[in-house]
PDB file of N, H, CA, C and O in Angstrom:
ATOM      1  N   MET A   1      16.089 -68.861  -7.713  1.00  0.00           N
ATOM      2  CA  MET A   1      16.121 -67.467  -8.077  1.00  0.00           C
ATOM      3  C   MET A   1      15.513 -66.605  -6.980  1.00  0.00           C
ATOM      4  O   MET A   1      16.047 -65.541  -6.668  1.00  0.00           O
ATOM      5  N   LEU A   2      14.390 -67.052  -6.381  1.00  0.00           N
ATOM      6  H   LEU A   2      13.956 -67.917  -6.635  1.00  0.00           H
ATOM      7  CA  LEU A   2      13.761 -66.277  -5.326  1.00  0.00           C
ATOM      8  C   LEU A   2      14.627 -66.187  -4.083  1.00  0.00           C
ATOM      9  O   LEU A   2      14.492 -65.243  -3.305  1.00  0.00           O
ATOM     10  N   ALA A   3      15.496 -67.133  -3.886  1.00  0.00           N
ATOM     11  H   ALA A   3      15.606 -67.900  -4.519  1.00  0.00           H
ATOM     12  CA  ALA A   3      16.392 -67.129  -2.735  1.00  0.00           C
ATOM     13  C   ALA A   3      17.603 -66.242  -2.970  1.00  0.00           C
ATOM     14  O   ALA A   3      18.461 -66.130  -2.095  1.00  0.00           O
ATOM     15  N   ALA A   4      17.688 -65.618  -4.121  1.00  0.00           N
ATOM     16  H   ALA A   4      16.991 -65.709  -4.831  1.00  0.00           H
ATOM     17  CA  ALA A   4      18.802 -64.743  -4.499  1.00  0.00           C
ATOM     18  C   ALA A   4      20.114 -65.491  -4.606  1.00  0.00           C
ATOM     19  O   ALA A   4      21.182 -64.898  -4.457  1.00  0.00           O
ATOM     20  N   ASN A   5      20.047 -66.772  -4.860  1.00  0.00           N
ATOM     21  H   ASN A   5      19.179 -67.254  -4.982  1.00  0.00           H
ATOM     22  CA  ASN A   5      21.233 -67.573  -5.088  1.00  0.00           C
ATOM     23  C   ASN A   5      21.403 -67.776  -6.588  1.00  0.00           C
ATOM     24  O   ASN A   5      20.416 -67.903  -7.313  1.00  0.00           O
ATOM     25  N   PRO A   6      22.648 -67.809  -7.059  1.00  0.00           N
ATOM     26  CA  PRO A   6      22.863 -68.034  -8.489  1.00  0.00           C
ATOM     27  C   PRO A   6      22.479 -69.461  -8.866  1.00  0.00           C
ATOM     28  O   PRO A   6      22.456 -70.347  -8.011  1.00  0.00           O
ATOM     29  N   PRO A   7      22.181 -69.683 -10.124  1.00  0.00           N
ATOM     30  CA  PRO A   7      21.901 -71.050 -10.578  1.00  0.00           C
ATOM     31  C   PRO A   7      23.097 -71.962 -10.304  1.00  0.00           C
ATOM     32  O   PRO A   7      24.240 -71.507 -10.244  1.00  0.00           O
ATOM     33  N   LYS A   8      22.822 -73.230 -10.142  1.00  0.00           N
ATOM     34  H   LYS A   8      21.894 -73.600 -10.191  1.00  0.00           H
ATOM     35  CA  LYS A   8      23.872 -74.200  -9.834  1.00  0.00           C
ATOM     36  C   LYS A   8      24.990 -74.112 -10.878  1.00  0.00           C
ATOM     37  O   LYS A   8      24.740 -74.088 -12.083  1.00  0.00           O
ATOM     38  N   GLY A   9      26.226 -74.063 -10.379  1.00  0.00           N
ATOM     39  H   GLY A   9      26.430 -74.083  -9.400  1.00  0.00           H
ATOM     40  CA  GLY A   9      27.385 -74.004 -11.258  1.00  0.00           C
ATOM     41  C   GLY A   9      27.823 -72.588 -11.605  1.00  0.00           C
ATOM     42  O   GLY A   9      28.840 -72.405 -12.275  1.00  0.00           O
ATOM     43  N   GLN A  10      27.073 -71.583 -11.160  1.00  0.00           N
ATOM     44  H   GLN A  10      26.247 -71.731 -10.616  1.00  0.00           H
ATOM     45  CA  GLN A  10      27.457 -70.200 -11.439  1.00  0.00           C
ATOM     46  C   GLN A  10      27.918 -69.522 -10.152  1.00  0.00           C
ATOM     47  O   GLN A  10      27.461 -69.860  -9.060  1.00  0.00           O
ATOM     48  N   ILE A  11      28.816 -68.572 -10.295  1.00  0.00           N
ATOM     49  H   ILE A  11      29.187 -68.297 -11.182  1.00  0.00           H
ATOM     50  CA  ILE A  11      29.387 -67.864  -9.156  1.00  0.00           C
ATOM     51  C   ILE A  11      28.458 -66.728  -8.736  1.00  0.00           C
ATOM     52  O   ILE A  11      27.884 -66.041  -9.580  1.00  0.00           O
ATOM     53  N   ASN A  12      28.316 -66.536  -7.422  1.00  0.00           N
ATOM     54  H   ASN A  12      28.783 -67.094  -6.736  1.00  0.00           H
ATOM     55  CA  ASN A  12      27.529 -65.434  -6.887  1.00  0.00           C
ATOM     56  C   ASN A  12      28.318 -64.134  -7.080  1.00  0.00           C
ATOM     57  O   ASN A  12      29.346 -63.926  -6.436  1.00  0.00           O
ATOM     58  N   GLN A  13      27.837 -63.274  -7.960  1.00  0.00           N
ATOM     59  H   GLN A  13      27.001 -63.443  -8.483  1.00  0.00           H
ATOM     60  CA  GLN A  13      28.515 -62.015  -8.255  1.00  0.00           C
ATOM     61  C   GLN A  13      28.043 -60.871  -7.362  1.00  0.00           C
ATOM     62  O   GLN A  13      28.544 -59.751  -7.464  1.00  0.00           O
ATOM     63  N   GLY A  14      27.091 -61.151  -6.500  1.00  0.00           N
ATOM     64  H   GLY A  14      26.685 -62.061  -6.417  1.00  0.00           H
ATOM     65  CA  GLY A  14      26.555 -60.102  -5.654  1.00  0.00           C
ATOM     66  C   GLY A  14      25.518 -59.285  -6.401  1.00  0.00           C
ATOM     67  O   GLY A  14      25.082 -59.652  -7.492  1.00  0.00           O
ATOM     68  N   LYS A  15      25.136 -58.184  -5.804  1.00  0.00           N
ATOM     69  H   LYS A  15      25.490 -57.886  -4.917  1.00  0.00           H
ATOM     70  CA  LYS A  15      24.128 -57.298  -6.376  1.00  0.00           C
ATOM     71  C   LYS A  15      24.561 -56.831  -7.769  1.00  0.00           C
ATOM     72  O   LYS A  15      25.719 -56.468  -7.974  1.00  0.00           O
ATOM     73  N   MET A  16      23.638 -56.841  -8.710  1.00  0.00           N
ATOM     74  H   MET A  16      22.697 -57.136  -8.544  1.00  0.00           H
ATOM     75  CA  MET A  16      23.935 -56.403 -10.069  1.00  0.00           C
ATOM     76  C   MET A  16      24.168 -54.894 -10.077  1.00  0.00           C
ATOM     77  O   MET A  16      23.322 -54.128  -9.616  1.00  0.00           O
ATOM     78  N   VAL A  17      25.303 -54.476 -10.595  1.00  0.00           N
ATOM     79  H   VAL A  17      25.991 -55.098 -10.970  1.00  0.00           H
ATOM     80  CA  VAL A  17      25.644 -53.056 -10.683  1.00  0.00           C
ATOM     81  C   VAL A  17      25.491 -52.582 -12.119  1.00  0.00           C
ATOM     82  O   VAL A  17      24.863 -51.554 -12.369  1.00  0.00           O
ATOM     83  N   CYS A  18      26.055 -53.317 -13.056  1.00  0.00           N
ATOM     84  H   CYS A  18      26.565 -54.152 -12.852  1.00  0.00           H
ATOM     85  CA  CYS A  18      25.962 -52.964 -14.472  1.00  0.00           C
ATOM     86  C   CYS A  18      25.075 -53.989 -15.162  1.00  0.00           C
ATOM     87  O   CYS A  18      25.509 -55.098 -15.474  1.00  0.00           O
ATOM     88  N   SER A  19      23.833 -53.602 -15.395  1.00  0.00           N
ATOM     89  H   SER A  19      23.481 -52.701 -15.142  1.00  0.00           H
ATOM     90  CA  SER A  19      22.911 -54.549 -16.021  1.00  0.00           C
ATOM     91  C   SER A  19      23.182 -54.706 -17.509  1.00  0.00           C
ATOM     92  O   SER A  19      22.809 -55.726 -18.090  1.00  0.00           O
ATOM     93  N   CYS A  20      23.813 -53.736 -18.138  1.00  0.00           N
ATOM     94  H   CYS A  20      24.115 -52.907 -17.666  1.00  0.00           H
ATOM     95  CA  CYS A  20      24.124 -53.851 -19.568  1.00  0.00           C
ATOM     96  C   CYS A  20      25.049 -55.038 -19.843  1.00  0.00           C
ATOM     97  O   CYS A  20      24.886 -55.737 -20.843  1.00  0.00           O
ATOM     98  N   PHE A  21      26.016 -55.262 -18.957  1.00  0.00           N
ATOM     99  H   PHE A  21      26.149 -54.694 -18.144  1.00  0.00           H
ATOM    100  CA  PHE A  21      27.005 -56.316 -19.168  1.00  0.00           C
ATOM    101  C   PHE A  21      26.992 -57.372 -18.074  1.00  0.00           C
ATOM    102  O   PHE A  21      27.862 -58.243 -18.048  1.00  0.00           O
ATOM    103  N   GLY A  22      26.016 -57.310 -17.166  1.00  0.00           N
ATOM    104  H   GLY A  22      25.309 -56.603 -17.187  1.00  0.00           H
ATOM    105  CA  GLY A  22      25.879 -58.335 -16.136  1.00  0.00           C
ATOM    106  C   GLY A  22      27.038 -58.380 -15.161  1.00  0.00           C
ATOM    107  O   GLY A  22      27.517 -59.460 -14.814  1.00  0.00           O
ATOM    108  N   VAL A  23      27.494 -57.215 -14.713  1.00  0.00           N
ATOM    109  H   VAL A  23      27.105 -56.338 -14.995  1.00  0.00           H
ATOM    110  CA  VAL A  23      28.622 -57.143 -13.790  1.00  0.00           C
ATOM    111  C   VAL A  23      28.097 -56.878 -12.381  1.00  0.00           C
ATOM    112  O   VAL A  23      27.378 -55.908 -12.141  1.00  0.00           O
ATOM    113  N   GLY A  24      28.470 -57.756 -11.462  1.00  0.00           N
ATOM    114  H   GLY A  24      29.054 -58.544 -11.657  1.00  0.00           H
ATOM    115  CA  GLY A  24      27.993 -57.664 -10.095  1.00  0.00           C
ATOM    116  C   GLY A  24      28.981 -57.001  -9.157  1.00  0.00           C
ATOM    117  O   GLY A  24      30.156 -56.821  -9.476  1.00  0.00           O
ATOM    118  N   PHE A  25      28.464 -56.640  -7.982  1.00  0.00           N
ATOM    119  H   PHE A  25      27.509 -56.786  -7.723  1.00  0.00           H
ATOM    120  CA  PHE A  25      29.244 -55.945  -6.956  1.00  0.00           C
ATOM    121  C   PHE A  25      30.505 -56.708  -6.569  1.00  0.00           C
ATOM    122  O   PHE A  25      31.593 -56.133  -6.542  1.00  0.00           O
ATOM    123  N   LYS A  26      30.369 -57.995  -6.269  1.00  0.00           N
ATOM    124  H   LYS A  26      29.485 -58.462  -6.291  1.00  0.00           H
ATOM    125  CA  LYS A  26      31.514 -58.789  -5.830  1.00  0.00           C
ATOM    126  C   LYS A  26      32.579 -58.870  -6.918  1.00  0.00           C
ATOM    127  O   LYS A  26      33.776 -58.859  -6.629  1.00  0.00           O
ATOM    128  N   GLN A  27      32.140 -58.951  -8.153  1.00  0.00           N
ATOM    129  H   GLN A  27      31.168 -58.960  -8.387  1.00  0.00           H
ATOM    130  CA  GLN A  27      33.071 -59.013  -9.288  1.00  0.00           C
ATOM    131  C   GLN A  27      33.876 -57.714  -9.383  1.00  0.00           C
ATOM    132  O   GLN A  27      35.075 -57.742  -9.664  1.00  0.00           O
ATOM    133  N   ILE A  28      33.226 -56.597  -9.152  1.00  0.00           N
ATOM    134  H   ILE A  28      32.252 -56.574  -8.924  1.00  0.00           H
ATOM    135  CA  ILE A  28      33.898 -55.299  -9.217  1.00  0.00           C
ATOM    136  C   ILE A  28      34.910 -55.157  -8.085  1.00  0.00           C
ATOM    137  O   ILE A  28      36.055 -54.766  -8.315  1.00  0.00           O
ATOM    138  N   VAL A  29      34.487 -55.475  -6.862  1.00  0.00           N
ATOM    139  H   VAL A  29      33.557 -55.792  -6.675  1.00  0.00           H
ATOM    140  CA  VAL A  29      35.387 -55.363  -5.706  1.00  0.00           C
ATOM    141  C   VAL A  29      36.594 -56.277  -5.880  1.00  0.00           C
ATOM    142  O   VAL A  29      37.722 -55.882  -5.584  1.00  0.00           O
ATOM    143  N   GLU A  30      36.363 -57.486  -6.356  1.00  0.00           N
ATOM    144  H   GLU A  30      35.447 -57.807  -6.597  1.00  0.00           H
ATOM    145  CA  GLU A  30      37.461 -58.430  -6.584  1.00  0.00           C
ATOM    146  C   GLU A  30      38.452 -57.877  -7.607  1.00  0.00           C
ATOM    147  O   GLU A  30      39.664 -57.970  -7.411  1.00  0.00           O
ATOM    148  N   ALA A  31      37.942 -57.304  -8.693  1.00  0.00           N
ATOM    149  H   ALA A  31      36.958 -57.228  -8.852  1.00  0.00           H
ATOM    150  CA  ALA A  31      38.831 -56.740  -9.714  1.00  0.00           C
ATOM    151  C   ALA A  31      39.630 -55.564  -9.162  1.00  0.00           C
ATOM    152  O   ALA A  31      40.823 -55.441  -9.439  1.00  0.00           O
ATOM    153  N   ILE A  32      38.983 -54.703  -8.386  1.00  0.00           N
ATOM    154  H   ILE A  32      38.014 -54.803  -8.160  1.00  0.00           H
ATOM    155  CA  ILE A  32      39.687 -53.554  -7.798  1.00  0.00           C
ATOM    156  C   ILE A  32      40.838 -54.040  -6.928  1.00  0.00           C
ATOM    157  O   ILE A  32      41.956 -53.533  -7.021  1.00  0.00           O
ATOM    158  N   LYS A  33      40.557 -55.028  -6.082  1.00  0.00           N
ATOM    159  H   LYS A  33      39.649 -55.440  -6.007  1.00  0.00           H
ATOM    160  CA  LYS A  33      41.579 -55.520  -5.159  1.00  0.00           C
ATOM    161  C   LYS A  33      42.655 -56.337  -5.859  1.00  0.00           C
ATOM    162  O   LYS A  33      43.845 -56.106  -5.645  1.00  0.00           O
ATOM    163  N   ASN A  34      42.252 -57.284  -6.688  1.00  0.00           N
ATOM    164  H   ASN A  34      41.286 -57.472  -6.863  1.00  0.00           H
ATOM    165  CA  ASN A  34      43.213 -58.209  -7.298  1.00  0.00           C
ATOM    166  C   ASN A  34      44.026 -57.594  -8.426  1.00  0.00           C
ATOM    167  O   ASN A  34      45.179 -57.969  -8.641  1.00  0.00           O
ATOM    168  N   LYS A  35      43.432 -56.656  -9.142  1.00  0.00           N
ATOM    169  H   LYS A  35      42.495 -56.351  -8.968  1.00  0.00           H
ATOM    170  CA  LYS A  35      44.121 -56.026 -10.275  1.00  0.00           C
ATOM    171  C   LYS A  35      44.616 -54.625  -9.942  1.00  0.00           C
ATOM    172  O   LYS A  35      45.160 -53.927 -10.798  1.00  0.00           O
ATOM    173  N   GLN A  36      44.419 -54.218  -8.679  1.00  0.00           N
ATOM    174  H   GLN A  36      43.977 -54.785  -7.984  1.00  0.00           H
ATOM    175  CA  GLN A  36      44.868 -52.919  -8.188  1.00  0.00           C
ATOM    176  C   GLN A  36      44.353 -51.776  -9.061  1.00  0.00           C
ATOM    177  O   GLN A  36      45.114 -50.896  -9.465  1.00  0.00           O
ATOM    178  N   LEU A  37      43.057 -51.803  -9.344  1.00  0.00           N
ATOM    179  H   LEU A  37      42.439 -52.518  -9.016  1.00  0.00           H
ATOM    180  CA  LEU A  37      42.433 -50.761 -10.150  1.00  0.00           C
ATOM    181  C   LEU A  37      42.214 -49.532  -9.281  1.00  0.00           C
ATOM    182  O   LEU A  37      41.839 -49.653  -8.115  1.00  0.00           O
ATOM    183  N   SER A  38      42.445 -48.353  -9.841  1.00  0.00           N
ATOM    184  H   SER A  38      42.750 -48.255 -10.789  1.00  0.00           H
ATOM    185  CA  SER A  38      42.326 -47.137  -9.039  1.00  0.00           C
ATOM    186  C   SER A  38      41.447 -46.074  -9.682  1.00  0.00           C
ATOM    187  O   SER A  38      41.294 -44.984  -9.130  1.00  0.00           O
ATOM    188  N   THR A  39      40.868 -46.374 -10.840  1.00  0.00           N
ATOM    189  H   THR A  39      40.992 -47.259 -11.289  1.00  0.00           H
ATOM    190  CA  THR A  39      39.973 -45.418 -11.498  1.00  0.00           C
ATOM    191  C   THR A  39      38.771 -46.161 -12.075  1.00  0.00           C
ATOM    192  O   THR A  39      38.826 -47.362 -12.336  1.00  0.00           O
ATOM    193  N   VAL A  40      37.688 -45.417 -12.266  1.00  0.00           N
ATOM    194  H   VAL A  40      37.643 -44.441 -12.055  1.00  0.00           H
ATOM    195  CA  VAL A  40      36.506 -45.994 -12.904  1.00  0.00           C
ATOM    196  C   VAL A  40      36.842 -46.414 -14.330  1.00  0.00           C
ATOM    197  O   VAL A  40      36.313 -47.410 -14.824  1.00  0.00           O
ATOM    198  N   GLU A  41      37.704 -45.675 -14.984  1.00  0.00           N
ATOM    199  H   GLU A  41      38.133 -44.866 -14.582  1.00  0.00           H
ATOM    200  CA  GLU A  41      38.097 -46.011 -16.353  1.00  0.00           C
ATOM    201  C   GLU A  41      38.789 -47.364 -16.404  1.00  0.00           C
ATOM    202  O   GLU A  41      38.587 -48.128 -17.348  1.00  0.00           O
ATOM    203  N   GLN A  42      39.598 -47.667 -15.402  1.00  0.00           N
ATOM    204  H   GLN A  42      39.762 -47.046 -14.635  1.00  0.00           H
ATOM    205  CA  GLN A  42      40.268 -48.964 -15.341  1.00  0.00           C
ATOM    206  C   GLN A  42      39.259 -50.088 -15.102  1.00  0.00           C
ATOM    207  O   GLN A  42      39.372 -51.166 -15.686  1.00  0.00           O
ATOM    208  N   ILE A  43      38.277 -49.829 -14.243  1.00  0.00           N
ATOM    209  H   ILE A  43      38.186 -48.953 -13.769  1.00  0.00           H
ATOM    210  CA  ILE A  43      37.218 -50.813 -14.007  1.00  0.00           C
ATOM    211  C   ILE A  43      36.478 -51.075 -15.319  1.00  0.00           C
ATOM    212  O   ILE A  43      36.233 -52.226 -15.680  1.00  0.00           O
ATOM    213  N   SER A  44      36.127 -50.009 -16.025  1.00  0.00           N
ATOM    214  H   SER A  44      36.327 -49.074 -15.732  1.00  0.00           H
ATOM    215  CA  SER A  44      35.397 -50.137 -17.286  1.00  0.00           C
ATOM    216  C   SER A  44      36.201 -50.903 -18.325  1.00  0.00           C
ATOM    217  O   SER A  44      35.652 -51.742 -19.039  1.00  0.00           O
ATOM    218  N   ALA A  45      37.486 -50.624 -18.415  1.00  0.00           N
ATOM    219  H   ALA A  45      37.932 -49.943 -17.835  1.00  0.00           H
ATOM    220  CA  ALA A  45      38.336 -51.316 -19.381  1.00  0.00           C
ATOM    221  C   ALA A  45      38.439 -52.800 -19.050  1.00  0.00           C
ATOM    222  O   ALA A  45      38.485 -53.637 -19.952  1.00  0.00           O
ATOM    223  N   ARG A  46      38.475 -53.125 -17.779  1.00  0.00           N
ATOM    224  H   ARG A  46      38.437 -52.445 -17.047  1.00  0.00           H
ATOM    225  CA  ARG A  46      38.647 -54.515 -17.341  1.00  0.00           C
ATOM    226  C   ARG A  46      37.351 -55.321 -17.439  1.00  0.00           C
ATOM    227  O   ARG A  46      37.361 -56.476 -17.865  1.00  0.00           O
ATOM    228  N   LEU A  47      36.221 -54.695 -17.036  1.00  0.00           N
ATOM    229  H   LEU A  47      36.213 -53.756 -16.689  1.00  0.00           H
ATOM    230  CA  LEU A  47      34.967 -55.440 -16.909  1.00  0.00           C
ATOM    231  C   LEU A  47      33.866 -54.991 -17.866  1.00  0.00           C
ATOM    232  O   LEU A  47      32.811 -55.622 -17.925  1.00  0.00           O
ATOM    233  N   GLN A  48      34.088 -53.931 -18.605  1.00  0.00           N
ATOM    234  H   GLN A  48      34.945 -53.418 -18.557  1.00  0.00           H
ATOM    235  CA  GLN A  48      33.107 -53.301 -19.500  1.00  0.00           C
ATOM    236  C   GLN A  48      32.022 -52.536 -18.747  1.00  0.00           C
ATOM    237  O   GLN A  48      31.225 -51.839 -19.376  1.00  0.00           O
ATOM    238  N   ALA A  49      31.967 -52.643 -17.439  1.00  0.00           N
ATOM    239  H   ALA A  49      32.614 -53.209 -16.928  1.00  0.00           H
ATOM    240  CA  ALA A  49      30.948 -51.936 -16.663  1.00  0.00           C
ATOM    241  C   ALA A  49      31.037 -50.436 -16.927  1.00  0.00           C
ATOM    242  O   ALA A  49      32.122 -49.855 -16.897  1.00  0.00           O
ATOM    243  N   GLY A  50      29.900 -49.821 -17.181  1.00  0.00           N
ATOM    244  H   GLY A  50      29.018 -50.293 -17.205  1.00  0.00           H
ATOM    245  CA  GLY A  50      29.853 -48.383 -17.401  1.00  0.00           C
ATOM    246  C   GLY A  50      30.151 -47.936 -18.817  1.00  0.00           C
ATOM    247  O   GLY A  50      30.179 -46.735 -19.088  1.00  0.00           O
ATOM    248  N   THR A  51      30.374 -48.870 -19.725  1.00  0.00           N
ATOM    249  H   THR A  51      30.351 -49.845 -19.505  1.00  0.00           H
ATOM    250  CA  THR A  51      30.757 -48.479 -21.088  1.00  0.00           C
ATOM    251  C   THR A  51      29.599 -48.432 -22.064  1.00  0.00           C
ATOM    252  O   THR A  51      29.798 -48.097 -23.232  1.00  0.00           O
ATOM    253  N   ASN A  52      28.395 -48.759 -21.620  1.00  0.00           N
ATOM    254  H   ASN A  52      28.234 -49.032 -20.672  1.00  0.00           H
ATOM    255  CA  ASN A  52      27.254 -48.714 -22.533  1.00  0.00           C
ATOM    256  C   ASN A  52      26.373 -47.520 -22.185  1.00  0.00           C
ATOM    257  O   ASN A  52      26.587 -46.432 -22.721  1.00  0.00           O
ATOM    258  N   CYS A  53      25.401 -47.688 -21.314  1.00  0.00           N
ATOM    259  H   CYS A  53      25.228 -48.572 -20.878  1.00  0.00           H
ATOM    260  CA  CYS A  53      24.490 -46.573 -21.002  1.00  0.00           C
ATOM    261  C   CYS A  53      25.090 -45.598 -20.005  1.00  0.00           C
ATOM    262  O   CYS A  53      24.719 -44.424 -19.990  1.00  0.00           O
ATOM    263  N   GLY A  54      26.016 -46.066 -19.166  1.00  0.00           N
ATOM    264  H   GLY A  54      26.318 -47.019 -19.178  1.00  0.00           H
ATOM    265  CA  GLY A  54      26.697 -45.190 -18.215  1.00  0.00           C
ATOM    266  C   GLY A  54      25.953 -44.932 -16.913  1.00  0.00           C
ATOM    267  O   GLY A  54      26.449 -44.202 -16.056  1.00  0.00           O
ATOM    268  N   SER A  55      24.777 -45.517 -16.751  1.00  0.00           N
ATOM    269  H   SER A  55      24.374 -46.111 -17.447  1.00  0.00           H
ATOM    270  CA  SER A  55      24.009 -45.230 -15.537  1.00  0.00           C
ATOM    271  C   SER A  55      24.659 -45.778 -14.267  1.00  0.00           C
ATOM    272  O   SER A  55      24.330 -45.330 -13.168  1.00  0.00           O
ATOM    273  N   CYS A  56      25.564 -46.727 -14.397  1.00  0.00           N
ATOM    274  H   CYS A  56      25.831 -47.091 -15.290  1.00  0.00           H
ATOM    275  CA  CYS A  56      26.222 -47.296 -13.223  1.00  0.00           C
ATOM    276  C   CYS A  56      27.513 -46.573 -12.851  1.00  0.00           C
ATOM    277  O   CYS A  56      28.130 -46.917 -11.844  1.00  0.00           O
ATOM    278  N   LEU A  57      27.934 -45.597 -13.621  1.00  0.00           N
ATOM    279  H   LEU A  57      27.432 -45.317 -14.440  1.00  0.00           H
ATOM    280  CA  LEU A  57      29.197 -44.914 -13.339  1.00  0.00           C
ATOM    281  C   LEU A  57      29.266 -44.311 -11.939  1.00  0.00           C
ATOM    282  O   LEU A  57      30.294 -44.461 -11.278  1.00  0.00           O
ATOM    283  N   PRO A  58      28.220 -43.636 -11.455  1.00  0.00           N
ATOM    284  CA  PRO A  58      28.297 -43.116 -10.085  1.00  0.00           C
ATOM    285  C   PRO A  58      28.459 -44.235  -9.044  1.00  0.00           C
ATOM    286  O   PRO A  58      29.198 -44.076  -8.073  1.00  0.00           O
ATOM    287  N   GLU A  59      27.780 -45.348  -9.245  1.00  0.00           N
ATOM    288  H   GLU A  59      27.180 -45.478 -10.034  1.00  0.00           H
ATOM    289  CA  GLU A  59      27.906 -46.462  -8.304  1.00  0.00           C
ATOM    290  C   GLU A  59      29.297 -47.089  -8.393  1.00  0.00           C
ATOM    291  O   GLU A  59      29.854 -47.498  -7.373  1.00  0.00           O
ATOM    292  N   LEU A  60      29.857 -47.167  -9.580  1.00  0.00           N
ATOM    293  H   LEU A  60      29.405 -46.835 -10.408  1.00  0.00           H
ATOM    294  CA  LEU A  60      31.226 -47.667  -9.729  1.00  0.00           C
ATOM    295  C   LEU A  60      32.196 -46.787  -8.961  1.00  0.00           C
ATOM    296  O   LEU A  60      33.101 -47.287  -8.292  1.00  0.00           O
ATOM    297  N   GLN A  61      32.009 -45.478  -9.055  1.00  0.00           N
ATOM    298  H   GLN A  61      31.274 -45.071  -9.598  1.00  0.00           H
ATOM    299  CA  GLN A  61      32.869 -44.533  -8.334  1.00  0.00           C
ATOM    300  C   GLN A  61      32.749 -44.738  -6.832  1.00  0.00           C
ATOM    301  O   GLN A  61      33.755 -44.719  -6.123  1.00  0.00           O
ATOM    302  N   GLN A  62      31.539 -44.932  -6.341  1.00  0.00           N
ATOM    303  H   GLN A  62      30.722 -44.948  -6.917  1.00  0.00           H
ATOM    304  CA  GLN A  62      31.317 -45.146  -4.913  1.00  0.00           C
ATOM    305  C   GLN A  62      31.953 -46.457  -4.449  1.00  0.00           C
ATOM    306  O   GLN A  62      32.586 -46.502  -3.394  1.00  0.00           O
ATOM    307  N   ILE A  63      31.788 -47.507  -5.224  1.00  0.00           N
ATOM    308  H   ILE A  63      31.274 -47.470  -6.081  1.00  0.00           H
ATOM    309  CA  ILE A  63      32.389 -48.797  -4.884  1.00  0.00           C
ATOM    310  C   ILE A  63      33.908 -48.662  -4.853  1.00  0.00           C
ATOM    311  O   ILE A  63      34.561 -49.187  -3.950  1.00  0.00           O
ATOM    312  N   LEU A  64      34.463 -47.972  -5.817  1.00  0.00           N
ATOM    313  H   LEU A  64      33.933 -47.545  -6.550  1.00  0.00           H
ATOM    314  CA  LEU A  64      35.901 -47.764  -5.879  1.00  0.00           C
ATOM    315  C   LEU A  64      36.392 -47.020  -4.635  1.00  0.00           C
ATOM    316  O   LEU A  64      37.364 -47.430  -4.001  1.00  0.00           O
ATOM    317  N   MET A  65      35.718 -45.933  -4.297  1.00  0.00           N
ATOM    318  H   MET A  65      34.928 -45.600  -4.813  1.00  0.00           H
ATOM    319  CA  MET A  65      36.126 -45.138  -3.119  1.00  0.00           C
ATOM    320  C   MET A  65      36.047 -45.966  -1.841  1.00  0.00           C
ATOM    321  O   MET A  65      36.940 -45.885  -0.997  1.00  0.00           O
ATOM    322  N   ASN A  66      34.990 -46.761  -1.690  1.00  0.00           N
ATOM    323  H   ASN A  66      34.266 -46.827  -2.376  1.00  0.00           H
ATOM    324  CA  ASN A  66      34.825 -47.584  -0.490  1.00  0.00           C
ATOM    325  C   ASN A  66      35.822 -48.732  -0.434  1.00  0.00           C
ATOM    326  O   ASN A  66      36.234 -49.143   0.651  1.00  0.00           O
ATOM    327  N   THR A  67      36.209 -49.248  -1.580  1.00  0.00           N
ATOM    328  H   THR A  67      35.874 -48.914  -2.461  1.00  0.00           H
ATOM    329  CA  THR A  67      37.101 -50.406  -1.619  1.00  0.00           C
ATOM    330  C   THR A  67      38.554 -49.994  -1.393  1.00  0.00           C
ATOM    331  O   THR A  67      39.267 -50.659  -0.642  1.00  0.00           O
ATOM    332  N   VAL A  68      39.000 -48.931  -2.017  1.00  0.00           N
ATOM    333  H   VAL A  68      38.421 -48.391  -2.628  1.00  0.00           H
ATOM    334  CA  VAL A  68      40.406 -48.528  -1.856  1.00  0.00           C
ATOM    335  C   VAL A  68      40.656 -47.852  -0.509  1.00  0.00           C
ATOM    336  O   VAL A  68      41.805 -47.697  -0.093  1.00  0.00           O
ATOM    337  N   ALA A  69      39.586 -47.453   0.168  1.00  0.00           N
ATOM    338  H   ALA A  69      38.653 -47.580  -0.170  1.00  0.00           H
ATOM    339  CA  ALA A  69      39.739 -46.827   1.485  1.00  0.00           C
ATOM    340  C   ALA A  69      40.138 -47.855   2.541  1.00  0.00           C
ATOM    341  O   ALA A  69      40.608 -47.486   3.617  1.00  0.00           O
ATOM    342  N   TYR A  70      39.954 -49.149   2.239  1.00  0.00           N
ATOM    343  H   TYR A  70      39.572 -49.449   1.365  1.00  0.00           H
ATOM    344  CA  TYR A  70      40.264 -50.195   3.219  1.00  0.00           C
ATOM    345  C   TYR A  70      41.536 -50.895   2.902  1.00  0.00           C
ATOM    346  O   TYR A  70      41.939 -51.803   3.629  1.00  0.00           O
TER     347      TYR A  70
END
């Protein structure tokens, strides 16, 4: 845990973005690219990120803008 590596047998999701549902940065970027998501609402529908407290919505928007720009 101190090495910032996931426990054995679990996938490294990257930095935690949505703590309410345990959605990580890498998981979000992968969904945007693989599922061709183009809105925060689509990300939320797919991963639940941003659907509880909403504090991650600005970060989701930033990740989306940075990911689709490439």
